C-alpha positions in Angstrom: 90.3 79.9 91.9 90.7 77.4 94.8 87.5 76.9 96.9 86.7 75.4 100.2 85.1 72.5 98.4 88.5 71.7 96.8 90.3 71.8 100.1 87.5 69.5 101.6 88.3 66.9 98.8 91.8 67.2 98.9 91.7 66.6 102.7 88.9 64.1 102.7 86.6 65.9 104.9 83.4 67.7 104.6 83.1 71.2 103.6 81.8 72.0 106.8 84.6 70.8 108.6 86.8 73.2 106.3 84.5 75.9 107.7 85.1 74.9 111.2 88.8 75.0 110.7 88.7 78.5 109.5 86.0 79.8 112.1 86.1 77.6 115.2 89.4 75.4 115.0 89.3 74.5 118.6 86.2 72.4 118.0 87.8 70.4 115.3 89.6 67.1 115.9 93.3 67.5 115.8 94.0 65.1 112.9 91.3 66.3 110.7 92.5 69.9 111.5 96.0 69.0 110.3 94.6 67.3 107.2 92.8 70.6 106.2 95.5 72.9 107.0 98.0 70.8 104.9 95.4 70.7 102.0 95.1 74.5 102.1 98.8 74.7 102.0 99.1 72.5 99.0 96.5 74.3 97.1 97.6 77.7 98.1 94.1 78.5 99.4 93.4 81.7 101.4 90.3 82.1 103.4 89.5 85.4 102.0 89.3 83.8 98.4 86.0 81.8 99.5 84.4 84.6 101.2 84.6 86.7 97.9 83.5 83.8 95.8 80.6 82.9 97.9 79.3 86.1 99.3 79.9 89.5 97.4 79.9 91.8 100.2 82.0 95.0 101.1 83.8 95.1 104.3 84.4 98.9 103.9 88.1 98.3 104.7 91.3 98.8 102.6 94.8 97.5 103.3 97.6 100.0 102.7 101.2 98.6 102.4 103.2 101.6 102.8 107.0 102.3 102.8 108.9 103.4 105.8 107.9 106.4 108.0 111.4 107.7 108.2 110.6 109.0 104.7 108.0 112.0 105.2 106.8 111.3 101.5 105.2 108.2 103.0 103.9 110.1 106.1 102.0 112.5 103.6 100.7 109.9 101.4 99.5 107.6 104.2 97.8 110.7 105.7 96.1 111.6 102.5 95.0 107.9 102.1 93.5 107.5 105.5 91.7 111.0 105.4 90.2 110.5 101.8 89.1 106.7 102.7 87.3 108.0 106.0 85.5 110.7 103.9 84.2 107.8 101.6 83.3 105.7 104.5 86.3 103.1 104.4 88.8 102.2 107.2 92.4 101.7 106.2 94.5 99.0 107.9 98.1 100.3 107.4 101.0 97.9 107.2 104.5 99.0 106.8 107.2 97.2 104.6 109.8 95.1 106.2 113.0 95.0 104.2 114.0 91.8 105.9 110.8 90.0 105.5 108.1 91.6 103.3 106.5 88.2 103.0 105.1 88.2 106.4 103.7 91.5 105.8 101.9 90.3 102.5 100.8 87.3 104.3 99.2 89.4 107.1 97.4 91.6 104.4 96.1 88.5 102.6 94.7 86.8 105.7 92.1 89.6 106.1 89.3 90.4 104.1 89.4 93.9 102.6 87.8 95.5 99.4 91.0 96.7 98.1 94.7 97.0 98.5 97.0 100.0 98.0 100.8 99.4 97.7 103.4 102.0 97.8 106.2 99.6 98.6 106.1 97.0 95.8 109.3 95.9 94.2 110.1 95.2 90.5 110.0 91.6 90.8 107.9 91.4 93.9 106.2 88.0 94.5 103.0 89.7 95.9 102.0 90.9 92.4 100.8 87.3 91.2 99.2 86.6 94.5 97.0 89.7 94.5 96.1 88.7 90.8 95.1 85.2 92.1 92.9 86.7 95.0 91.0 88.9 92.4 91.1 91.8 94.9 91.1 95.3 93.4 94.6 96.9 94.0 96.5 99.8 92.8 100.3 100.6 93.0 101.6 104.0 93.5 105.1 105.7 93.5 106.5 102.2 92.7 105.3 99.6 90.0 105.8 96.0 89.1 107.4 94.6 85.8 104.1 93.2 85.2 101.2 95.6 84.0 98.7 96.7 86.5 96.9 99.7 88.0 99.5 102.2 89.1 100.0 106.1 89.5 103.5 107.4 89.4 105.5 110.4 88.8 107.7 110.6 85.5 110.8 109.3 87.4 113.2 109.3 84.5 112.2 112.9 83.5 112.7 113.8 87.3 116.3 112.3 87.2 117.0 114.4 84.1 115.6 117.6 85.3 117.6 117.4 88.5 120.8 116.6 86.7 120.2 119.1 83.8 119.6 121.9 86.6 123.1 121.2 88.2 124.7 121.1 84.9 123.1 124.5 84.1 124.7 125.8 87.1 128.3 124.5 85.7 128.5 121.4 88.1 130.0 118.5 86.3 131.5 116.6 89.4 128.1 115.4 90.5 127.1 112.3 92.6 123.9 110.8 92.6 122.8 109.0 96.0 119.8 106.7 95.7 118.0 103.6 96.8 117.8 100.0 95.9 117.5 99.2 92.1 114.7 96.9 92.9 112.4 99.7 93.3 111.2 101.4 90.1 111.5 104.9 91.5 115.3 104.4 92.0 115.6 102.8 88.6 114.0 105.7 86.8 115.7 108.6 88.5 119.2 106.8 88.2 118.5 106.4 84.5 117.6 110.0 84.1 120.8 110.9 85.8 122.7 108.6 83.7 121.4 109.8 80.4 122.1 113.4 81.2 125.6 112.6 82.5 126.5 110.6 79.5 125.0 113.1 76.9 127.6 115.6 78.6 130.5 113.2 78.1 130.8 111.9 81.8 131.1 108.3 82.6 128.8 107.0 85.3 130.2 104.4 87.5 130.0 103.1 91.1 132.1 106.2 92.0 129.4 108.8 91.2 126.2 106.7 91.5 125.9 105.5 95.2 123.0 103.0 95.6 122.3 102.1 99.1 119.3 101.6 101.4 117.4 104.6 102.4 118.0 104.5 106.2 119.7 107.6 107.8 122.5 105.6 108.9 123.2 104.2 105.5 123.0 107.6 103.9 125.4 109.0 106.4 127.8 106.4 105.8 127.8 107.1 102.1 128.2 110.9 102.8 131.2 110.1 105.1 132.8 108.2 102.2 132.1 111.2 99.8 133.5 113.7 102.1 136.6 111.7 102.6 137.5 111.8 98.9 140.5 114.2 97.6 138.4 115.0 94.8 134.9 115.8 96.4 131.9 116.6 94.2 130.6 120.1 94.0 126.9 118.9 93.9 124.8 115.9 95.1 121.6 114.7 93.4 119.6 112.9 96.0 117.1 110.6 94.6 114.5 111.5 97.3 113.8 114.4 99.4 114.2 112.4 102.4 117.7 111.4 101.4 118.4 114.9 100.6 117.2 116.1 104.1 119.4 113.5 105.7 122.4 114.6 103.6 121.7 118.4 104.4 121.5 117.6 108.2 124.8 115.7 108.2 126.7 118.3 106.1 125.6 120.9 108.4 126.7 118.9 111.5 130.1 118.7 110.0 130.3 122.3 109.4 129.6 122.5 105.7 127.5 125.2 104.0 124.8 124.4 101.5 125.0 125.4 98.8 128.3 127.3 99.1 130.5 124.3 99.9 128.1 121.8 97.9 124.8 121.9 95.8 122.2 119.6 96.8 118.8 118.7 94.9 116.2 116.1 95.8 113.0 114.7 94.2 109.4 114.3 95.4 108.6 118.1 96.6 107.4 116.8 99.8 105.9 119.6 102.1 109.1 119.8 104.3 111.2 120.5 101.3 109.8 124.1 101.3 110.0 124.6 105.1 112.3 127.7 105.9 114.8 125.4 107.7 115.5 123.5 104.4 114.4 125.4 101.4 115.5 122.4 99.3 115.6 122.6 95.6 113.8 119.7 94.2 111.9 118.2 91.5 108.2 117.1 92.1 104.8 116.5 90.2 102.9 119.6 88.8 99.6 118.0 90.3 98.3 119.6 93.6 97.3 116.2 94.9 100.1 113.8 96.0 100.5 110.3 94.6 98.7 108.5 97.5 95.5 110.8 97.0 95.6 110.1 93.5 96.0 106.3 94.0 93.2 106.1 96.7 90.5 108.1 94.5 91.1 105.4 91.7 91.1 102.4 94.0 87.8 103.3 95.6 86.3 104.2 92.3 87.4 100.4 91.2 85.9 99.0 94.2 82.7 100.7 93.6 82.5 100.4 90.0 84.4 97.1 89.1 84.1 97.7 85.3 85.8 100.9 85.5 88.9 101.2 83.1 92.3 100.4 84.3 94.7 103.1 85.5 98.2 103.4 84.4 99.0 107.1 84.9 102.7 108.7 84.9 102.4 112.4 85.8 104.8 115.2 84.5 107.2 116.8 87.0 108.9 120.2 87.1 111.8 122.0 89.0 111.2 123.8 92.4 114.1 126.1 92.6 114.8 127.2 96.2 118.0 127.9 98.0 120.1 124.6 98.3 121.9 124.8 94.6 124.0 127.6 93.3 126.2 128.3 90.2 129.9 127.8 90.2 
């Protein structure tokens, strides 16, 4: 791991000069300052690395990188993480993913000293993963995970996709469309794979026509549904890869005068609290656990912070169907 001594050697200055650049840069000669900054960039040095290597102390702070708050799933998990952390004496610095520039979010997180990091927004090939490993900071992923092995908790996303699609098939639906998010996220990879498996097991080819992958914003989902409703052979059922997507779809269908499930059945995944609200009564697939993934993840992370020798966590939780009012037999 790169140290301030390495930076000092590369820059041709004393270690105390490096320390002043980090703590009181206004007191450092401009030329020396620029040399130190350049050396830091060349060595990929981050200030919090030396803080950990020289002084083993707790900040009682945790960084959370969360998915967007337009998805109620992330509202629920963020709330659970903050509340549990507070009970255990930790503050949570909450950061939200930025689809246009996640690297700036990661940079902000890594520049501040924290005891651990919890991520719900990591991508399958996310460059943050090797950076976190270099920093030697305890971290855990939830809901999504990276292609490389690390600590994570997730629901069984493939099984969730299978259960949702099998439920629609059991209600005699065969003209089913899956509406999901980017394949760079393992949640959508898995749920799409479950959908694909069941469709093909029933002799139905899966293509771009019946598997619509887009971003998860309300505007993008509405555009997909507009296209679906304009088709001559409209589907009889929609499998929405998250409850958030399903609620956007339900709202749009009702606005356009459609009745759910009379005109179209709809099923989601996640079993968020809103899905059981009397206004929605959304049929969905979710975990059997009472605690949400955010709660499970933060419990494991704090255990790892306080007991560094604790075992790694790679948990995939089983799921089940929650039958409500948005699906029907045809």
